[in-house]
SEMIKE-553500 format. One record per residue: x, y, z of N, C-alpha, C in turn. Coordinates in steps of 0.001 Angstrom, whole numbers. Layout:
n_px  n_py  n_pz  ca_px  ca_py  ca_pz  c_px  c_py  c_pz
X  Y  Z  X  Y  Z  X  Y  Z $
...
This chain:
n_px  n_py  n_pz  ca_px  ca_py  ca_pz  c_px  c_py  c_pz
-35657  46397  3037  -35012  47752  2687  -33697  47703  3161 $
-32690  47893  2390  -31358  47952  2844  -30980  49297  3337 $
-30150  49417  4358  -29775  50691  4905  -28346  50941  4497 $
-28006  52257  4242  -26649  52662  4049  -25915  52650  5305 $
-24509  52623  5190  -23784  52795  6432  -24082  54188  7060 $
-24310  55129  6420  -24619  56466  6976  -25958  56403  7681 $
-26977  55659  7249  -28143  55654  7817  -28104  54730  9109 $
-27221  53723  9065  -26932  52934  10316  -26337  53757  11294 $
-25221  54562  10968  -24544  55380  11982  -25519  56354  12525 $
-26403  57068  11716  -27383  57982  12250  -28333  57269  13296 $
-28733  56027  13028  -29643  55345  13888  -28972  55068  15248 $
-27647  54685  15049  -26871  54321  16263  -26734  55682  17122 $
-26492  56822  16551  -26319  58023  17212  -27617  58655  17832 $
-28771  58402  17154  -29930  59099  17471  -30907  58248  18337 $
-30694  56951  18187  -31757  55943  18890  -31091  55278  20008 $
-31495  55547  21235  -30773  54920  22510  -30788  53406  22356 $
-31968  52786  22052  -31981  51281  22013  -30971  50684  20968 $
-31012  51380  19817  -30042  50876  18769  -28608  51113  19278 $
-28333  52164  19869  -27014  52520  20344  -26578  51500  21445 $
-27534  51185  22396  -27249  50192  23434  -26912  48762  22815 $
-27747  48369  21884  -27561  47075  21263  -26246  47055  20507 $
-25895  48042  19841  -24614  48158  19065  -23437  48044  19992 $
-23560  48705  21205  -22529  48604  22205  -22363  47098  22623 $
-23476  46475  22990  -23508  45193  23421  -22798  44201  22437 $
-23156  44358  21123  -22605  43460  20066  -21067  43780  20035 $
-20690  45003  19979  -19217  45320  19937  -18531  44839  21037 $
-19098  45073  22196  -18454  44446  23506  -18338  43011  23552 $
-19342  42317  22936  -19263  40819  22936  -18235  40342  22005 $
-18006  41110  20877  -16996  40752  19896  -15671  40964  20493 $
-15389  41967  21147  -14162  42248  21987  -13919  41178  22991 $
-14929  40771  23743  -14803  39744  24736  -14466  38458  24103 $
-15027  38043  22944  -14776  36895  22265  -13315  36834  21849 $
-12856  37935  21281  -11471  38017  20813  -10448  37921  22051 $
-10794  38488  23078  -9858  38479  24247  -9862  37012  24839 $
-11088  36405  25033  -11111  35170  25661  -10630  33975  24741 $
-10692  34097  23431  -10412  33088  22649  -9141  33242  21924 $
-8578  34527  21847  -7405  34850  21159  -7523  34710  19691 $
-8700  34633  19129  -8908  34470  17656  -8600  35847  16962 $
-8230  35661  15694  -7960  36917  14904  -9336  37699  14609 $
-9147  38902  14229  -10255  39742  13916  -11137  39087  12871 $
-10537  38475  11899  -11251  37831  10705  -12213  36811  11176 $
-11866  36005  12235  -12647  35012  12836  -13853  35599  13427 $
-13682  36693  14279  -14791  37375  14849  -15711  37856  13826 $
-15180  38437  12682  -16060  38863  11645  -16788  37702  11023 $
-16089  36658  10747  -16817  35427  10185  -17950  34917  11089 $
-17555  34860  12418  -18685  34523  13423  -19918  35376  13313 $
-19750  36701  13192  -20838  37531  12955  -21543  37306  11638 $
-20855  37053  10571  -21509  36630  9295  -22344  35371  9536 $
-21796  34416  10239  -22501  33067  10429  -23751  33377  11270 $
-23670  34381  12233  -24788  34554  13195  -25961  35349  12542 $
-25734  35961  11353  -26728  36779  10748  -27978  35906  10393 $
-29098  36331  10813  -30338  35587  10568  -30621  34416  11579 $
-29605  34113  12423  -29788  33041  13335  -30203  33583  14758 $
-30144  34806  14938  -30444  35424  16286  -31931  34993  16818 $
-32835  34855  15939  -34189  34613  16287  -34448  33076  16494 $
-33428  32277  16143  -33438  30791  16394  -32852  30363  17608 $
-32225  31242  18313  -31435  30787  19480  -32391  30661  20650 $
-31953  29889  21682  -32617  29662  22941  -33712  28749  22789 $
């Protein structure tokens, strides 16, 4: 089931676990940008690459 942006924002605002994870992801992206100096598009591309691979790590 695909979620709309509105549904995602509602989940972020109403579910503490979802909100905490969203903050972790956005903070990690900001840290990656700061530490590597890469442009926003590269961070976005990294996230696109990471989709579906989160359960394969470690």
